[in-house]
VOGUNU-288746 format. One record per residue (C-alpha): x, y, z; residue in three letters; residue number from 1. Coordinates in nm, 2 decimals, always signed. Layout:
<sites>
SITE       u       v       w  type  seq
SITE       X       Y       Z   ALA  NUM
...
</sites>
This chain:
<sites>
SITE       u       v       w  type  seq
SITE   +3.29   -2.01   -2.44   UNK    1
SITE   +2.92   -2.00   -2.42   UNK    2
SITE   +2.79   -1.64   -2.47   UNK    3
SITE   +2.50   -1.70   -2.22   UNK    4
SITE   +2.75   -1.83   -1.95   UNK    5
SITE   +2.98   -1.53   -2.00   UNK    6
SITE   +2.69   -1.27   -2.01   UNK    7
SITE   +2.49   -1.40   -1.70   UNK    8
SITE   +2.80   -1.52   -1.51   UNK    9
SITE   +2.97   -1.17   -1.52   UNK   10
SITE   +2.65   -0.99   -1.44   UNK   11
SITE   +2.61   -1.21   -1.11   UNK   12
SITE   +2.98   -1.17   -1.02   UNK   13
SITE   +2.93   -0.80   -1.06   UNK   14
SITE   +2.61   -0.78   -0.86   UNK   15
SITE   +2.76   -0.98   -0.58   UNK   16
SITE   +3.05   -0.74   -0.59   UNK   17
SITE   +2.78   -0.45   -0.51   UNK   18
SITE   +2.84   -0.29   -0.85   UNK   19
SITE   +2.56   -0.06   -0.93   UNK   20
SITE   +2.30   -0.24   -1.16   UNK   21
SITE   +2.33   +0.00   -1.44   UNK   22
SITE   +2.72   -0.04   -1.47   UNK   23
SITE   +2.69   -0.42   -1.39   UNK   24
SITE   +2.45   -0.47   -1.69   UNK   25
SITE   +2.71   -0.25   -1.91   UNK   26
SITE   +3.03   -0.42   -1.81   UNK   27
SITE   +2.87   -0.77   -1.84   UNK   28
SITE   +2.77   -0.67   -2.20   UNK   29
SITE   +3.13   -0.53   -2.27   UNK   30
SITE   +3.29   -0.85   -2.12   UNK   31
SITE   +3.06   -1.07   -2.36   UNK   32
SITE   +3.16   -0.87   -2.67   UNK   33
SITE   +3.51   -0.88   -2.58   UNK   34
SITE   +3.54   -1.25   -2.48   UNK   35
SITE   +3.30   -1.43   -2.73   UNK   36
SITE   +3.26   -1.40   -3.11   UNK   37
SITE   +2.91   -1.22   -3.09   UNK   38
SITE   +2.84   -1.01   -3.39   UNK   39
SITE   +2.77   -0.69   -3.20   UNK   40
SITE   +3.03   -0.41   -3.29   UNK   41
SITE   +3.11   -0.13   -3.04   UNK   42
SITE   +2.95   +0.14   -3.26   UNK   43
SITE   +2.60   -0.05   -3.27   UNK   44
SITE   +2.63   -0.09   -2.88   UNK   45
SITE   +2.67   +0.30   -2.86   UNK   46
SITE   +2.38   +0.35   -3.07   UNK   47
SITE   +2.17   +0.11   -2.87   UNK   48
SITE   +2.25   +0.30   -2.56   UNK   49
SITE   +2.14   +0.62   -2.69   UNK   50
SITE   +1.82   +0.50   -2.89   UNK   51
SITE   +1.70   +0.31   -2.57   UNK   52
SITE   +1.60   +0.63   -2.40   UNK   53
SITE   +1.46   +0.78   -2.72   UNK   54
SITE   +1.10   +0.72   -2.64   UNK   55
SITE   +0.80   +0.94   -2.58   UNK   56
SITE   +0.64   +0.70   -2.31   UNK   57
SITE   +0.98   +0.68   -2.12   UNK   58
SITE   +0.95   +1.06   -2.08   UNK   59
SITE   +0.68   +1.00   -1.82   UNK   60
SITE   +0.94   +0.86   -1.58   UNK   61
SITE   +1.14   +1.17   -1.47   UNK   62
SITE   +0.80   +1.37   -1.43   UNK   63
SITE   +0.64   +1.11   -1.22   UNK   64
SITE   +0.95   +1.09   -1.00   UNK   65
SITE   +0.97   +1.47   -0.98   UNK   66
SITE   +0.58   +1.48   -0.89   UNK   67
SITE   +0.61   +1.20   -0.62   UNK   68
SITE   +0.92   +1.38   -0.44   UNK   69
SITE   +0.72   +1.73   -0.47   UNK   70
SITE   +0.43   +1.58   -0.28   UNK   71
SITE   +0.64   +1.41   -0.04   UNK   72
SITE   +0.82   +1.70   +0.06   UNK   73
SITE   +0.52   +1.93   +0.04   UNK   74
SITE   +0.32   +1.80   +0.33   UNK   75
SITE   +0.10   +1.55   +0.16   UNK   76
SITE   +0.18   +1.25   +0.35   UNK   77
SITE   +0.10   +1.42   +0.69   UNK   78
SITE   -0.23   +1.52   +0.54   UNK   79
SITE   -0.31   +1.18   +0.41   UNK   80
SITE   -0.23   +1.02   +0.76   UNK   81
SITE   -0.44   +1.27   +0.93   UNK   82
SITE   -0.73   +1.16   +0.71   UNK   83
SITE   -0.66   +0.79   +0.74   UNK   84
SITE   -0.62   +0.80   +1.14   UNK   85
SITE   -0.93   +1.03   +1.18   UNK   86
SITE   -1.14   +0.75   +1.03   UNK   87
SITE   -0.96   +0.41   +1.17   UNK   88
SITE   -0.75   +0.54   +1.45   UNK   89
SITE   -1.01   +0.44   +1.71   UNK   90
SITE   -1.00   +0.07   +1.63   UNK   91
SITE   -0.75   -0.17   +1.77   UNK   92
SITE   -0.47   -0.16   +1.53   UNK   93
SITE   -0.63   +0.14   +1.37   UNK   94
SITE   -0.30   +0.34   +1.35   UNK   95
SITE   -0.13   +0.05   +1.16   UNK   96
SITE   -0.44   +0.03   +0.93   UNK   97
SITE   -0.39   +0.41   +0.89   UNK   98
SITE   -0.03   +0.35   +0.79   UNK   99
SITE   -0.13   +0.11   +0.53   UNK  100
SITE   -0.40   +0.34   +0.39   UNK  101
SITE   -0.17   +0.64   +0.38   UNK  102
SITE   +0.09   +0.43   +0.19   UNK  103
SITE   -0.18   +0.34   -0.07   UNK  104
SITE   -0.27   +0.70   -0.11   UNK  105
SITE   +0.09   +0.80   -0.16   UNK  106
SITE   +0.16   +0.54   -0.39   UNK  107
SITE   -0.10   +0.68   -0.61   UNK  108
SITE   +0.13   +0.99   -0.63   UNK  109
SITE   +0.50   +0.89   -0.61   UNK  110
SITE   +0.49   +0.54   -0.83   UNK  111
SITE   +0.79   +0.45   -0.61   UNK  112
SITE   +0.83   +0.19   -0.34   UNK  113
SITE   +1.13   +0.33   -0.16   UNK  114
SITE   +0.98   +0.69   -0.20   UNK  115
SITE   +0.66   +0.59   -0.04   UNK  116
SITE   +0.86   +0.42   +0.25   UNK  117
SITE   +1.08   +0.74   +0.30   UNK  118
SITE   +0.77   +0.98   +0.29   UNK  119
SITE   +0.55   +0.76   +0.52   UNK  120
SITE   +0.82   +0.60   +0.75   UNK  121
SITE   +0.96   +0.93   +0.88   UNK  122
SITE   +0.62   +1.01   +1.02   UNK  123
SITE   +0.47   +0.68   +1.10   UNK  124
SITE   +0.75   +0.47   +1.26   UNK  125
SITE   +0.83   +0.72   +1.54   UNK  126
SITE   +0.44   +0.76   +1.58   UNK  127
SITE   +0.35   +0.41   +1.59   UNK  128
SITE   +0.64   +0.34   +1.84   UNK  129
SITE   +0.53   +0.63   +2.06   UNK  130
SITE   +0.18   +0.47   +2.07   UNK  131
SITE   +0.33   +0.14   +2.21   UNK  132
SITE   +0.37   -0.06   +1.87   UNK  133
SITE   +0.66   -0.28   +1.86   UNK  134
SITE   +0.93   -0.10   +1.66   UNK  135
SITE   +1.04   -0.40   +1.46   UNK  136
SITE   +0.67   -0.45   +1.36   UNK  137
SITE   +0.62   -0.09   +1.28   UNK  138
SITE   +0.92   -0.07   +1.06   UNK  139
SITE   +0.83   -0.39   +0.88   UNK  140
SITE   +0.49   -0.27   +0.80   UNK  141
SITE   +0.60   +0.06   +0.66   UNK  142
SITE   +0.85   -0.15   +0.43   UNK  143
SITE   +0.58   -0.39   +0.33   UNK  144
SITE   +0.34   -0.11   +0.25   UNK  145
SITE   +0.59   +0.04   +0.02   UNK  146
SITE   +0.58   -0.24   -0.21   UNK  147
SITE   +0.22   -0.11   -0.32   UNK  148
SITE   +0.41   +0.19   -0.46   UNK  149
SITE   +0.50   +0.03   -0.78   UNK  150
SITE   +0.16   -0.14   -0.82   UNK  151
SITE   -0.10   +0.12   -0.78   UNK  152
SITE   -0.07   +0.38   -1.08   UNK  153
SITE   +0.11   +0.57   -1.16   UNK  154
SITE   +0.38   +0.30   -1.15   UNK  155
SITE   +0.72   +0.35   -1.31   UNK  156
SITE   +0.79   -0.01   -1.36   UNK  157
SITE   +0.44   -0.05   -1.53   UNK  158
SITE   +0.56   +0.24   -1.77   UNK  159
SITE   +0.89   +0.04   -1.83   UNK  160
SITE   +0.68   -0.29   -1.88   UNK  161
SITE   +0.44   -0.12   -2.13   UNK  162
SITE   +0.73   +0.02   -2.33   UNK  163
SITE   +0.90   -0.31   -2.33   UNK  164
SITE   +0.59   -0.52   -2.42   UNK  165
SITE   +0.44   -0.25   -2.65   UNK  166
SITE   +0.13   -0.26   -2.42   UNK  167
SITE   -0.11   +0.01   -2.35   UNK  168
SITE   +0.05   +0.19   -2.03   UNK  169
SITE   -0.31   +0.34   -1.96   UNK  170
SITE   -0.45   -0.01   -1.96   UNK  171
SITE   -0.17   -0.12   -1.74   UNK  172
SITE   -0.24   +0.17   -1.50   UNK  173
SITE   -0.60   +0.06   -1.46   UNK  174
SITE   -0.52   -0.27   -1.43   UNK  175
SITE   -0.29   -0.22   -1.13   UNK  176
SITE   -0.57   -0.05   -0.92   UNK  177
SITE   -0.74   -0.36   -0.78   UNK  178
SITE   -0.43   -0.57   -0.73   UNK  179
SITE   -0.27   -0.26   -0.53   UNK  180
SITE   -0.58   -0.23   -0.33   UNK  181
SITE   -0.56   -0.63   -0.25   UNK  182
SITE   -0.21   -0.59   -0.13   UNK  183
SITE   -0.32   -0.30   +0.10   UNK  184
SITE   -0.62   -0.52   +0.25   UNK  185
SITE   -0.38   -0.81   +0.30   UNK  186
SITE   -0.14   -0.60   +0.51   UNK  187
SITE   -0.43   -0.45   +0.69   UNK  188
SITE   -0.58   -0.78   +0.79   UNK  189
SITE   -0.21   -0.88   +0.90   UNK  190
SITE   -0.19   -0.54   +1.10   UNK  191
SITE   -0.53   -0.61   +1.27   UNK  192
SITE   -0.46   -0.96   +1.37   UNK  193
SITE   -0.12   -0.86   +1.51   UNK  194
SITE   -0.24   -0.56   +1.70   UNK  195
SITE   -0.52   -0.77   +1.87   UNK  196
SITE   -0.28   -1.04   +1.96   UNK  197
SITE   -0.03   -0.78   +2.12   UNK  198
SITE   -0.35   -0.57   +2.26   UNK  199
SITE   -0.21   -0.25   +2.13   UNK  200
SITE   -0.38   +0.08   +2.26   UNK  201
SITE   -0.65   +0.25   +2.05   UNK  202
SITE   -0.68   +0.63   +1.98   UNK  203
SITE   -0.98   +0.85   +2.07   UNK  204
SITE   -1.25   +0.82   +1.83   UNK  205
SITE   -1.24   +1.15   +1.61   UNK  206
SITE   -1.56   +1.36   +1.57   UNK  207
SITE   -1.71   +1.41   +1.24   UNK  208
SITE   -1.60   +1.77   +1.27   UNK  209
SITE   -1.25   +1.66   +1.30   UNK  210
SITE   -1.27   +1.41   +1.01   UNK  211
SITE   -1.42   +1.69   +0.77   UNK  212
SITE   -1.14   +1.91   +0.89   UNK  213
SITE   -0.88   +1.65   +0.78   UNK  214
SITE   -1.07   +1.58   +0.47   UNK  215
SITE   -1.05   +1.95   +0.38   UNK  216
SITE   -0.69   +1.98   +0.45   UNK  217
SITE   -0.60   +1.70   +0.24   UNK  218
SITE   -0.85   +1.72   -0.04   UNK  219
SITE   -0.58   +1.84   -0.27   UNK  220
SITE   -0.36   +1.53   -0.24   UNK  221
SITE   -0.68   +1.29   -0.25   UNK  222
SITE   -0.77   +1.47   -0.59   UNK  223
SITE   -0.44   +1.40   -0.76   UNK  224
SITE   -0.49   +1.02   -0.86   UNK  225
SITE   -0.83   +1.14   -0.99   UNK  226
SITE   -0.67   +1.39   -1.21   UNK  227
SITE   -0.40   +1.14   -1.34   UNK  228
SITE   -0.62   +0.85   -1.42   UNK  229
SITE   -0.93   +1.05   -1.51   UNK  230
SITE   -0.73   +1.26   -1.75   UNK  231
SITE   -0.60   +0.93   -1.92   UNK  232
SITE   -0.91   +0.74   -1.94   UNK  233
SITE   -1.11   +1.05   -2.04   UNK  234
SITE   -0.89   +1.07   -2.34   UNK  235
SITE   -0.77   +1.42   -2.23   UNK  236
SITE   -0.40   +1.35   -2.23   UNK  237
SITE   -0.15   +1.07   -2.25   UNK  238
SITE   +0.02   +0.92   -1.96   UNK  239
SITE   +0.33   +1.10   -2.04   UNK  240
SITE   +0.14   +1.43   -2.06   UNK  241
SITE   -0.03   +1.31   -1.74   UNK  242
SITE   +0.32   +1.31   -1.57   UNK  243
SITE   +0.38   +1.66   -1.67   UNK  244
SITE   +0.04   +1.76   -1.53   UNK  245
SITE   +0.12   +1.58   -1.20   UNK  246
SITE   +0.44   +1.80   -1.16   UNK  247
SITE   +0.26   +2.11   -1.24   UNK  248
SITE   -0.01   +2.02   -0.98   UNK  249
SITE   +0.24   +1.91   -0.72   UNK  250
SITE   +0.44   +2.23   -0.75   UNK  251
SITE   +0.10   +2.44   -0.72   UNK  252
SITE   +0.00   +2.23   -0.40   UNK  253
SITE   +0.34   +2.24   -0.24   UNK  254
SITE   +0.43   +2.61   -0.32   UNK  255
SITE   +0.11   +2.80   -0.31   UNK  256
SITE   -0.16   +2.58   -0.14   UNK  257
SITE   +0.02   +2.40   +0.15   UNK  258
SITE   +0.31   +2.65   +0.15   UNK  259
SITE   +0.53   +2.39   +0.31   UNK  260
SITE   +0.84   +2.42   +0.04   UNK  261
SITE   +1.05   +2.72   -0.05   UNK  262
SITE   +1.19   +2.82   -0.39   UNK  263
SITE   +1.53   +2.68   -0.25   UNK  264
SITE   +1.39   +2.35   -0.12   UNK  265
SITE   +1.21   +2.31   -0.47   UNK  266
SITE   +1.55   +2.35   -0.65   UNK  267
SITE   +1.69   +2.08   -0.43   UNK  268
SITE   +1.40   +1.84   -0.50   UNK  269
SITE   +1.44   +1.89   -0.88   UNK  270
SITE   +1.81   +1.83   -0.82   UNK  271
SITE   +1.75   +1.50   -0.62   UNK  272
SITE   +1.50   +1.40   -0.87   UNK  273
SITE   +1.74   +1.44   -1.16   UNK  274
SITE   +1.97   +1.20   -0.99   UNK  275
SITE   +1.73   +0.94   -0.94   UNK  276
SITE   +1.61   +0.98   -1.30   UNK  277
SITE   +1.97   +0.95   -1.44   UNK  278
SITE   +2.01   +0.63   -1.25   UNK  279
SITE   +1.69   +0.48   -1.38   UNK  280
SITE   +1.77   +0.59   -1.74   UNK  281
SITE   +2.13   +0.44   -1.72   UNK  282
SITE   +1.96   +0.12   -1.62   UNK  283
SITE   +1.73   +0.13   -1.90   UNK  284
SITE   +2.02   +0.21   -2.16   UNK  285
SITE   +2.23   -0.06   -2.04   UNK  286
SITE   +1.94   -0.32   -2.00   UNK  287
SITE   +1.88   -0.27   -2.38   UNK  288
SITE   +2.24   -0.35   -2.47   UNK  289
SITE   +2.20   -0.65   -2.26   UNK  290
SITE   +1.88   -0.75   -2.42   UNK  291
SITE   +2.02   -0.68   -2.77   UNK  292
SITE   +2.28   -0.97   -2.69   UNK  293
SITE   +2.00   -1.19   -2.56   UNK  294
SITE   +1.83   -1.15   -2.88   UNK  295
SITE   +2.12   -1.20   -3.10   UNK  296
SITE   +2.19   -1.52   -2.93   UNK  297
SITE   +1.83   -1.62   -2.92   UNK  298
SITE   +1.85   -1.69   -2.53   UNK  299
SITE   +1.47   -1.62   -2.49   UNK  300
SITE   +1.40   -1.87   -2.74   UNK  301
SITE   +1.60   -2.14   -2.57   UNK  302
SITE   +1.44   -2.04   -2.23   UNK  303
SITE   +1.10   -2.07   -2.41   UNK  304
SITE   +1.18   -2.40   -2.52   UNK  305
SITE   +1.32   -2.52   -2.19   UNK  306
SITE   +0.99   -2.42   -2.03   UNK  307
SITE   +0.78   -2.58   -2.28   UNK  308
SITE   +0.97   -2.89   -2.24   UNK  309
SITE   +0.87   -2.89   -1.88   UNK  310
SITE   +0.51   -2.81   -1.92   UNK  311
SITE   +0.25   -2.64   -2.17   UNK  312
SITE   +0.00   -2.60   -1.89   UNK  313
SITE   -0.06   -2.23   -1.82   UNK  314
SITE   -0.13   -2.27   -1.46   UNK  315
SITE   +0.19   -2.46   -1.40   UNK  316
SITE   +0.37   -2.22   -1.62   UNK  317
SITE   +0.27   -1.92   -1.42   UNK  318
SITE   +0.38   -2.10   -1.11   UNK  319
SITE   +0.72   -2.16   -1.25   UNK  320
SITE   +0.76   -1.79   -1.36   UNK  321
SITE   +0.63   -1.67   -1.02   UNK  322
SITE   +0.90   -1.88   -0.84   UNK  323
SITE   +1.17   -1.76   -1.11   UNK  324
SITE   +1.07   -1.40   -1.06   UNK  325
SITE   +1.07   -1.42   -0.68   UNK  326
SITE   +1.43   -1.55   -0.67   UNK  327
SITE   +1.55   -1.29   -0.94   UNK  328
SITE   +1.37   -1.01   -0.74   UNK  329
SITE   +1.61   -1.08   -0.45   UNK  330
SITE   +1.91   -0.96   -0.61   UNK  331
SITE   +1.81   -0.76   -0.94   UNK  332
SITE   +1.67   -0.42   -0.94   UNK  333
SITE   +1.30   -0.41   -1.08   UNK  334
SITE   +1.34   -0.21   -1.37   UNK  335
SITE   +1.64   -0.40   -1.51   UNK  336
SITE   +1.45   -0.73   -1.44   UNK  337
SITE   +1.14   -0.60   -1.63   UNK  338
SITE   +1.34   -0.49   -1.94   UNK  339
SITE   +1.55   -0.80   -1.94   UNK  340
SITE   +1.28   -1.06   -1.87   UNK  341
SITE   +0.99   -0.92   -2.07   UNK  342
SITE   +1.13   -1.02   -2.42   UNK  343
SITE   +1.21   -1.36   -2.27   UNK  344
SITE   +0.88   -1.45   -2.11   UNK  345
SITE   +0.62   -1.25   -2.30   UNK  346
SITE   +0.61   -1.45   -2.63   UNK  347
SITE   +0.54   -1.79   -2.44   UNK  348
SITE   +0.30   -1.60   -2.23   UNK  349
SITE   +0.10   -1.49   -2.53   UNK  350
SITE   +0.14   -1.82   -2.69   UNK  351
SITE   -0.01   -1.98   -2.39   UNK  352
SITE   -0.32   -1.75   -2.40   UNK  353
SITE   -0.23   -1.52   -2.12   UNK  354
SITE   -0.33   -1.16   -2.16   UNK  355
SITE   -0.02   -0.93   -2.18   UNK  356
SITE   -0.16   -0.68   -1.94   UNK  357
SITE   -0.24   -0.94   -1.69   UNK  358
SITE   +0.11   -1.08   -1.72   UNK  359
SITE   +0.24   -0.74   -1.66   UNK  360
SITE   +0.06   -0.70   -1.33   UNK  361
SITE   +0.18   -1.04   -1.24   UNK  362
SITE   +0.54   -0.95   -1.31   UNK  363
SITE   +0.53   -0.63   -1.13   UNK  364
SITE   +0.35   -0.74   -0.80   UNK  365
SITE   +0.60   -1.03   -0.80   UNK  366
SITE   +0.91   -0.79   -0.83   UNK  367
SITE   +0.76   -0.57   -0.58   UNK  368
SITE   +0.83   -0.84   -0.32   UNK  369
SITE   +1.20   -0.80   -0.41   UNK  370
SITE   +1.18   -0.45   -0.23   UNK  371
SITE   +1.15   -0.64   +0.10   UNK  372
SITE   +1.37   -0.95   +0.03   UNK  373
SITE   +1.76   -0.93   +0.08   UNK  374
SITE   +2.00   -0.89   -0.03   UNK  375
SITE   +1.85   -0.61   -0.26   UNK  376
SITE   +1.55   -0.51   -0.04   UNK  377
SITE   +1.55   -0.15   -0.09   UNK  378
SITE   +1.25   -0.09   +0.12   UNK  379
SITE   +1.41   -0.26   +0.40   UNK  380
SITE   +1.72   -0.04   +0.38   UNK  381
SITE   +1.53   +0.28   +0.38   UNK  382
SITE   +1.30   +0.17   +0.66   UNK  383
SITE   +1.60   +0.04   +0.85   UNK  384
SITE   +1.77   +0.38   +0.81   UNK  385
SITE   +1.47   +0.55   +0.96   UNK  386
SITE   +1.41   +0.32   +1.25   UNK  387
SITE   +1.78   +0.24   +1.31   UNK  388
SITE   +1.70   -0.13   +1.33   UNK  389
SITE   +1.97   -0.37   +1.20   UNK  390
SITE   +1.87   -0.53   +0.87   UNK  391
SITE   +1.89   -0.88   +1.04   UNK  392
SITE   +1.63   -0.79   +1.27   UNK  393
SITE   +1.41   -0.62   +1.01   UNK  394
SITE   +1.46   -0.92   +0.79   UNK  395
SITE   +1.29   -1.16   +1.04   UNK  396
SITE   +1.01   -0.90   +1.13   UNK  397
SITE   +0.92   -0.88   +0.78   UNK  398
SITE   +0.84   -1.27   +0.69   UNK  399
SITE   +0.47   -1.25   +0.79   UNK  400
SITE   +0.42   -0.95   +0.54   UNK  401
SITE   +0.61   -1.14   +0.28   UNK  402
SITE   +0.38   -1.45   +0.32   UNK  403
SITE   +0.07   -1.25   +0.31   UNK  404
SITE   +0.18   -1.08   -0.01   UNK  405
SITE   +0.28   -1.41   -0.16   UNK  406
SITE   -0.06   -1.53   -0.11   UNK  407
SITE   -0.21   -1.21   -0.26   UNK  408
SITE   +0.03   -1.27   -0.55   UNK  409
SITE   -0.13   -1.61   -0.62   UNK  410
SITE   -0.46   -1.47   -0.62   UNK  411
SITE   -0.39   -1.19   -0.86   UNK  412
SITE   -0.22   -1.47   -1.07   UNK  413
SITE   -0.48   -1.73   -1.11   UNK  414
SITE   -0.79   -1.48   -1.12   UNK  415
SITE   -0.72   -1.27   -1.42   UNK  416
SITE   -1.03   -1.06   -1.34   UNK  417
SITE   -0.87   -0.89   -1.06   UNK  418
SITE   -0.66   -0.73   -1.31   UNK  419
SITE   -0.88   -0.70   -1.61   UNK  420
SITE   -1.25   -0.64   -1.48   UNK  421
SITE   -1.18   -0.24   -1.50   UNK  422
SITE   -1.06   -0.25   -1.86   UNK  423
</sites>
């Protein structure tokens, strides 16, 4: 029986049965070892599971997760919203624009799509509905804006890609800035067009005194991305060390500056972050075993050969890859997809003269669409739980946002300078 058929066939079946991604990867690998003659003993599999997480750059993940949750629970999202709405709330659709801007700022703190949706959605969806916005539009907008969370640095999937591709995480962080901003601008344009068509009400224009007051209240939150990226590119600390500094900064801001978290709540935040970290690290370890089987069977080489048989044109190759990633993103968790697909696609990418950093941004932007496409669609489920809309209703409402983000993806794909100009 073909190893590839057993490996991917069992994985697809397990995912369709709603088995968690980490366990699905591990069980698919076990099934392949048992049912085929692959030369991977169980003892080596155990070693791979342990060594997969033995990486200094990967230590950034738990700290960025904790920093994001701390800032989300500590009053940051509310202050960011006040800043954005004070500047653009008086325009038609301004409150929707403020929602996207708030999501972009929070993305530069959390590094996570679902975390961004949870932090922003609990405030913005009820507020937009109260101001006359259609609930399905408000919910879809928040879910779509959450996709920016894994593109704008610090991004957890970019850390994973950097480790998998042996690429500079600092370069990847900087390369994600302009693509993340473009995604936000695309959603803002959609929001304004929709708001004008529906003739939504406008807010009272804030005075400069009110704007300065909002900026003063939220200056701590606005300064955090500067600390992270400035420290990395000023060669003051590494991305992993930046993650630790982000946690310390978030603790000080939440406990002593904003004073919106108690010690008891802080302990709960640490517990919740630990659960999330454990889930991600299990996926990383299981995907490493899955990847080892791919390498032993030379499946990446076979896939690369199949693609080169179709075309050696880099432009057509990127189109094929984008279509492939959009499909995979609908049913595979982003981190698992990055770990599995990077060894398969990266060698061919380099051979075609495509910059690995640029390709990393293409991959992450593409897979971010998986957060708003069923059946996986984590952002959809988080937003749905907040607004209490059915997934079926939300899946229809998200279509315009999805199409807008696909157009943005094509721009990022075929204009490398959008990713590389800041490097």
